C-alpha positions, -999 to +999 in steps of 0.1 A: +698+381-829+666+395-815+667+427-798+654+425-765+639+452-741+669+450-719+692+458-751+669+488-760+672+502-725+710+497-724+713+515-757+696+545-748+716+546-713+745+547-737+734+570-758+724+595-729+757+594-716+773+604-746+754+642-739+743+641-776+710+647-765+721+678-743+723+707-769+692+727-771+700+729-810+697+689-810+665+689-790+647+716-813+656+698-845+641+663-829+608+682-823+609+695-857+611+660-867+583+646-845+564+674-859+569+668-898+566+629-888+530+633-872+520+658-904+537+627-926+516+601-910+483+620-900+462+603-927+475+566-915+469+579-877+433+591-886+427+556-905+437+536-876+415+556-851+386+550-871+394+512-873+401+508-836+377+532-822+353+545-850+367+577-841+360+604-868+387+624-888+373+657-871+373+643-836+404+628-841+420+662-850+403+680-822+412+653-793+446+641-807+468+654-834+461+693-829+468+688-792+501+671-800+510+699-827+504+727-805+525+713-779+554+707-803+551+741-818+553+755-779+582+734-771+601+745-804+595+781-798+603+784-760+629+751-752+658+773-753+643+798-726+630+768-705+664+753-705+685+783-692+698+784-660+679+808-635+696+831-612+683+829-575+689+856-551+713+846-523+703+846-488+724+867-462+741+833-452+759+827-485+771+861-497+789+871-517+782+836-536+757+835-566+729+808-568+712+793-599+691+766-607+699+743-637+674+721-655+691+690-665+674+661-681+664+629-659+679+607-683+662+573-699+624+574-695+595+552-700+561+565-712+530+541-711+498+554-725+462+541-723+440+534-754+413+561-752+433+589-765+461+565-778+481+594-800+478+624-775+484+606-744+518+588-757+531+618-777+524+646-754+547+633-727+572+623-756+575+662-763+584+671-729+610+642-728+626+652-762+625+689-750+640+680-716+669+663-734+658+627-725+658+594-743+624+576-744+610+542-746+574+545-758+548+516-747+512+521-763+481+504-756+475+467-772+439+472-772+444+499-801+465+476-823+460+497-857+469+528-838+499+513-819+514+499-849+511+532-870+529+551-841+555+523-838+561+527-877+562+563-876+587+564-848+610+541-863+609+559-895+618+592-875+641+584-849+670+558-839+659+533-815+687+541-792+671+575-789+634+568-790+615+538-798+583+518-792+580+485-775+547+464-781+531+439-760+508+430-729+508+428-694+542+408-693+560+432-714+547+461-691+561+436-660+599+436-678+597+473-687+586+483-651+616+462-638+641+485-652+659+513-637+644+540-657+650+577-645+616+584-649+581+563-656+554+585-668+524+562-667+486+571-679+460+546-672+441+531-642+448+535-603+450+494-603+481+492-629+493+527-611+498+505-578+522+481-597+539+505-611+549+524-581+558+492-564+583+484-591+595+519-594+603+520-557+627+491-560+650+515-580+638+548-564+623+558-597+605+589-598+569+588-613+542+607-630+508+590-627+478+602-647+449+582-637+414+590-634+384+582-611+347+593-607+347+628-617+315+644-604+292+667-621+272+691-599+240+709-613+226+732-590+189+748-593+208+782-602+224+768-633+214+773-670+200+742-673+197+741-710+233+751-715+246+730-686+225+698-704+241+707-737+279+709-723+275+678-703+259+660-730+290+666-751+314+659-724+299+626-716+296+616-753+331+626-765+347+592-771+317+577-760+328+586-724+358+569-727+379+601-712+395+601-678+382+635-673+346+627-686+319+636-660+310+605-644+282+609-623+257+638-618+246+653-584+217+672-592+192+697-575+156+682-575+140+713-585+158+712-620+159+675-626+131+669-650+142+700-671+175+684-673+166+651-684+144+666-712+170+690-724+199+662-721+176+638-744+171+672-769+209+679-774+219+643-775+195+641-808+209+676-821+246+664-817+242+626-829+207+626-848+176+606-841+196+572-842+227+578-823+242+544-837+244+559-872+264+587-863+298+590-876+311+610-848+299+583-821+327+565-808+324+525-798+336+509-770+373+498-774+368+462-768+341+431-761+353+433-724+346+470-720+310+467-738+302+440-712+315+460-685+296+491-691+265+475-705+259+458-672+256+491-655+223+493-673+207+473-649+218+492-618+189+518-618+160+530-640+168+542-675+156+579-680+166+580-715+189+559-739+197+524-730+198+507-761+230+483-770+244+463-800+267+439-789+281+432-825+292+468-829+301+472-791+275+502-792+262+517-760+236+546-765+240+573-742+219+567-711+207+584-680+201+563-650+179+573-619+175+558-583+209+543-584+221+529-551+250+548-538+270+514-533+262+499-567+291+493-589+280+522-613+287+545-585+319+527-575+338+522-607+350+545-629+325+541-658+345+548-690+314+549-710+283+569-719+262+554-690+252+583-666+240+577-632+221+608-614+217+611-577+190+637-567+196+661-539+180+691-525+178+717-496+158+699-474+173+699-438+207+711-451+220+734-481+224+716-516+260+728-518+267+713-481+253+677-490+274+679-523+305+685-507+300+656-480+292+634-512+322+641-530+346+642-499+333+604-489+349+592-521+386+590-536+397+623-551+388+626-587+405+638-615+381+664-625+355+681-607+325+700-625+300+726-612+272+741-629+255+771-611+263+805-597+301+812-599+300+823-564+291+789-549+308+768-574+341+786-558+328+778-524+323+742-532+356+739-550+373+753-522+359+727-498+368+697-520+398+685-541+405+673-574+432+670-602+414+701-621+376+716-621+356+738-642+327+761-632+298+761-658+317+738-681+333+702-683+364+690-699+375+719-714+402+726-687+424+702-705+421+724-737+438+752-721+474+737-722+488+769-703+477+753-675+489+720-657+470+689-661+473+662-635+456+644-605+457+643-568+456+614-545+438+584-562+437+602-596+473+606-597+504+626-590+526+650-610+513+670-639+524+680-676+515+702-706+539+726-726+564+740-698+549+717-673+559+687-696+593+701-698+596+704-660+583+668-656+613+653-674+638+674-659+656+679-628+659+712-610+695+714-598+706+738-573+742+752-581+761+777-560+790+796-572+813+810-545+840+833-550+876+827-544+888+862-540+872+864-506+869+841-478+847+849-448+857+834-413+824+834-401+818+800-409+845+782-393+853+767-360+858+776-333+831+800-342+848+831-325+824+855-342+791+833-332+774+862-319+774+880-354+765+851-372+735+845-352+723+881-356+728+878-393+711+844-399 
């Protein structure tokens, strides 16, 4: 008899209610199991990433497995401390009672991941689920079939399905999953699908963590170190061929440094990927024909300053800078998710460059990331007048590498955050518990409030 999605969900609910996942010892053992499983399946993971995305071993390690393994090690070391109840100072009104915050697992959870970082973005949330004491159904992306199958095999080889399991399929499977009363849905993907996730979750009042994306601006002021800015931006935009939720999406550049930036950008692309970028083993391809067609169509929406070559058979798009792009063009409306980079030129004519930048960014939905290159003081000023999930001054993408900081979006770019302890917290409920003594019972709170004047003075 075929096991249905409903069967898997019910079996996880049943297992969670046995309290097997609650002891910290159990959680640590399962985290160790996950760590050993990733080590065992590493070669198969790298081979699958190369097949699906043309991702090199080095990039796969740096952007996928190393991040997950670091999260697992952190959770193993600290889950006991994270799980302890926290004493809280009592207010005057509850003395002599004691107060605590208890961390309890939310329960049976769903983790849905995208295709661009299919290992990291599926397994990092799983670390939080295991550390918190939850069960989890994992739903990887069908756009990376080799990776999804390896992950499914690895999870099946490591955990019982009633605890952690993988469900594969397309949007119909997503709809079935979203219709179930999970205790948490952790979704990473597009804002369009996020609307459907929230709509479905609302029927059961299910909490959600949404890690989305958006058009992350990259600001290049005339006070920037232009060569270093071009080098770091070229790396951030070509990492995973721009298929990164926090990739710099478009550039707002000061007119005085535009020519120098373009020349330096071209030079650093060549230094990182060679004379012929297509031959670089570190340059990732578009994930699908549909993605290739969408991103390559943007090349017609401006003047090409550098790059522009494509190969449909390989789903290859060369890193490209676009000039003279209309602010309302699709390339400036859609999240690009590819190596096409529109430039919007601004100056100090009439108003300061920083003010024009702030107005431009504020006129659009809140992005997942914000990048400023120039004087740090001005960077803080611009960041203080805008909003984004995260930000860097004189860098890009690297804020996600510091997993001691929370990662997440705001507004259109998501809600909730995770990484290390934040992942544990995302899958936990902070439960307030008051412990009152029975050896004393103060009369102040009881009707008919004879001591009301004293109570009013105290509280």
